[in-house]
N, CA, C and O atoms as a DFTB+ gen file, in Angstrom:
204 C
 N C O
     1  1     -10.075     -80.088    -154.541
     2  2      -9.205     -79.004    -154.162
     3  2      -9.789     -78.325    -152.920
     4  3     -10.987     -78.045    -152.861
     5  1      -8.941     -78.067    -151.943
     6  2      -9.381     -77.452    -150.700
     7  2      -9.527     -75.941    -150.887
     8  3      -8.647     -75.285    -151.443
     9  1     -10.648     -75.403    -150.416
    10  2     -10.895     -73.962    -150.490
    11  2     -10.277     -73.294    -149.266
    12  3     -10.564     -73.673    -148.130
    13  1      -9.434     -72.306    -149.503
    14  2      -8.823     -71.551    -148.418
    15  2      -9.474     -70.177    -148.384
    16  3      -9.451     -69.467    -149.389
    17  1     -10.054     -69.784    -147.252
    18  2     -10.710     -68.473    -147.173
    19  2      -9.705     -67.338    -147.407
    20  3      -8.551     -67.415    -146.987
    21  1     -10.164     -66.300    -148.077
    22  2      -9.324     -65.134    -148.338
    23  2      -9.386     -64.166    -147.170
    24  3     -10.419     -64.024    -146.514
    25  1      -8.271     -63.508    -146.922
    26  2      -8.281     -62.445    -145.919
    27  2      -9.070     -61.275    -146.498
    28  3      -9.224     -61.186    -147.716
    29  1      -9.569     -60.382    -145.655
    30  2     -10.278     -59.201    -146.176
    31  2      -9.417     -58.372    -147.128
    32  3      -9.927     -57.831    -148.109
    33  1      -8.118     -58.270    -146.846
    34  2      -7.227     -57.499    -147.728
    35  2      -7.119     -58.152    -149.103
    36  3      -7.148     -57.457    -150.118
    37  1      -6.996     -59.476    -149.149
    38  2      -6.910     -60.176    -150.432
    39  2      -8.223     -60.061    -151.203
    40  3      -8.218     -59.850    -152.415
    41  1      -9.344     -60.198    -150.501
    42  2     -10.651     -60.068    -151.162
    43  2     -10.800     -58.675    -151.765
    44  3     -11.292     -58.527    -152.884
    45  1     -10.374     -57.654    -151.021
    46  2     -10.461     -56.276    -151.537
    47  2      -9.532     -56.095    -152.731
    48  3      -9.902     -55.433    -153.702
    49  1      -8.346     -56.665    -152.678
    50  2      -7.423     -56.587    -153.803
    51  2      -8.004     -57.208    -155.062
    52  3      -7.831     -56.682    -156.162
    53  1      -8.689     -58.321    -154.896
    54  2      -9.341     -58.976    -156.035
    55  2     -10.439     -58.083    -156.602
    56  3     -10.570     -57.955    -157.819
    57  1     -11.225     -57.468    -155.728
    58  2     -12.279     -56.560    -156.190
    59  2     -11.683     -55.408    -156.999
    60  3     -12.182     -55.068    -158.071
    61  1     -10.617     -54.817    -156.478
    62  2      -9.972     -53.683    -157.157
    63  2      -9.423     -54.121    -158.511
    64  3      -9.622     -53.440    -159.517
    65  1      -8.736     -55.254    -158.532
    66  2      -8.175     -55.767    -159.786
    67  2      -9.269     -56.077    -160.803
    68  3      -9.135     -55.744    -161.981
    69  1     -10.341     -56.707    -160.358
    70  2     -11.440     -57.045    -161.266
    71  2     -12.146     -55.814    -161.819
    72  3     -12.774     -55.880    -162.875
    73  1     -12.045     -54.685    -161.106
    74  2     -12.667     -53.459    -161.601
    75  2     -11.788     -52.740    -162.620
    76  3     -12.181     -51.716    -163.179
    77  1     -10.583     -53.290    -162.860
    78  2      -9.697     -52.716    -163.867
    79  2      -8.635     -51.795    -163.308
    80  3      -7.881     -51.193    -164.073
    81  1      -8.554     -51.669    -161.991
    82  2      -7.544     -50.817    -161.383
    83  2      -6.294     -51.616    -161.037
    84  3      -6.304     -52.847    -161.047
    85  1      -5.239     -50.907    -160.736
    86  2      -3.964     -51.524    -160.406
    87  2      -3.873     -51.740    -158.901
    88  3      -4.277     -50.884    -158.114
    89  1      -3.342     -52.885    -158.515
    90  2      -3.023     -53.122    -157.107
    91  2      -1.525     -53.421    -157.036
    92  3      -0.939     -53.902    -158.006
    93  1      -0.919     -53.140    -155.912
    94  2       0.507     -53.412    -155.733
    95  2       0.690     -54.352    -154.552
    96  3       0.181     -54.113    -153.457
    97  1       1.417     -55.406    -154.797
    98  2       1.739     -56.366    -153.751
    99  2       3.258     -56.490    -153.745
   100  3       3.839     -56.971    -154.718
   101  1       3.908     -56.064    -152.667
   102  2       5.367     -56.110    -152.654
   103  2       5.892     -57.540    -152.736
   104  3       5.492     -58.410    -151.962
   105  1       6.778     -57.760    -153.672
   106  2       7.434     -59.058    -153.841
   107  2       8.880     -58.808    -154.247
   108  3       9.272     -57.672    -154.513
   109  1       9.646     -59.850    -154.290
   110  2      11.021     -59.745    -154.758
   111  2      11.132     -60.162    -156.219
   112  3      12.230     -60.196    -156.775
   113  1      10.012     -60.476    -156.834
   114  2       9.992     -60.950    -158.207
   115  2       9.141     -60.017    -159.051
   116  3       8.106     -59.529    -158.597
   117  1       9.576     -59.770    -160.276
   118  2       8.792     -58.971    -161.204
   119  2       7.988     -59.933    -162.070
   120  3       8.538     -60.845    -162.687
   121  1       6.695     -59.714    -162.102
   122  2       5.824     -60.561    -162.900
   123  2       5.417     -59.824    -164.163
   124  3       5.473     -58.596    -164.217
   125  1       5.012     -60.562    -165.165
   126  2       4.601     -59.958    -166.422
   127  2       3.405     -59.042    -166.255
   128  3       2.407     -59.410    -165.634
   129  1       3.511     -57.864    -166.806
   130  2       2.421     -56.898    -166.795
   131  2       2.100     -56.521    -168.224
   132  3       2.997     -56.420    -169.061
   133  1       0.831     -56.313    -168.508
   134  2       0.494     -55.883    -169.854
   135  2       0.778     -54.384    -169.999
   136  3       1.006     -53.691    -169.008
   137  1       0.763     -53.903    -171.214
   138  2       1.132     -52.514    -171.511
   139  2       0.258     -51.511    -170.765
   140  3       0.752     -50.486    -170.295
   141  1      -1.030     -51.797    -170.656
   142  2      -1.944     -50.888    -169.951
   143  2      -1.565     -50.782    -168.473
   144  3      -1.566     -49.688    -167.908
   145  1      -1.244     -51.907    -167.851
   146  2      -0.871     -51.905    -166.434
   147  2       0.414     -51.123    -166.212
   148  3       0.515     -50.355    -165.255
   149  1       1.394     -51.309    -167.084
   150  2       2.660     -50.577    -166.965
   151  2       2.411     -49.085    -167.100
   152  3       2.959     -48.300    -166.327
   153  1       1.597     -48.677    -168.063
   154  2       1.289     -47.254    -168.258
   155  2       0.598     -46.678    -167.023
   156  3       0.889     -45.553    -166.615
   157  1      -0.314     -47.443    -166.429
   158  2      -1.020     -46.956    -165.247
   159  2      -0.078     -46.828    -164.050
   160  3      -0.204     -45.895    -163.258
   161  1       0.861     -47.757    -163.917
   162  2       1.836     -47.667    -162.826
   163  2       2.705     -46.422    -163.002
   164  3       2.966     -45.708    -162.034
   165  1       3.151     -46.159    -164.223
   166  2       3.942     -44.949    -164.477
   167  2       3.130     -43.707    -164.117
   168  3       3.662     -42.764    -163.531
   169  1       1.850     -43.706    -164.465
   170  2       0.997     -42.559    -164.147
   171  2       0.824     -42.407    -162.636
   172  3       0.900     -41.297    -162.110
   173  1       0.591     -43.517    -161.942
   174  2       0.422     -43.465    -160.496
   175  2       1.681     -42.953    -159.795
   176  3       1.603     -42.248    -158.789
   177  1       2.844     -43.320    -160.345
   178  2       4.114     -42.879    -159.758
   179  2       4.553     -41.522    -160.296
   180  3       5.609     -41.007    -159.929
   181  1       3.724     -40.949    -161.173
   182  2       4.024     -39.657    -161.797
   183  2       5.374     -39.690    -162.509
   184  3       6.165     -38.753    -162.405
   185  1       5.625     -40.769    -163.228
   186  2       6.851     -40.919    -164.006
   187  2       6.533     -40.725    -165.478
   188  3       5.421     -40.990    -165.936
   189  1       7.526     -40.262    -166.201
   190  2       7.381     -40.137    -167.645
   191  2       7.372     -41.527    -168.256
   192  3       7.985     -42.453    -167.725
   193  1       6.682     -41.665    -169.359
   194  2       6.640     -42.947    -170.053
   195  2       8.048     -43.336    -170.479
   196  3       8.855     -42.482    -170.847
   197  1       8.334     -44.625    -170.427
   198  2       9.662     -45.084    -170.834
   199  2       9.799     -44.949    -172.349
   200  3       8.816     -45.063    -173.080
   201  1      11.027     -44.705    -172.813
   202  2      11.247     -44.530    -174.271
   203  2      10.998     -45.774    -175.058
   204  3      11.143     -45.771    -176.280
């Protein structure tokens, strides 16, 4: 398998994710998130928890 070097932004995103924090990457697709990640996104956006 060929190794493709990561951009500095991608490397930093991996560091942030591995530390347990949320990162946001704009896409047109919604990917599966675990309950903790969803709760943290709601908190970051200052939204009330969904019912």
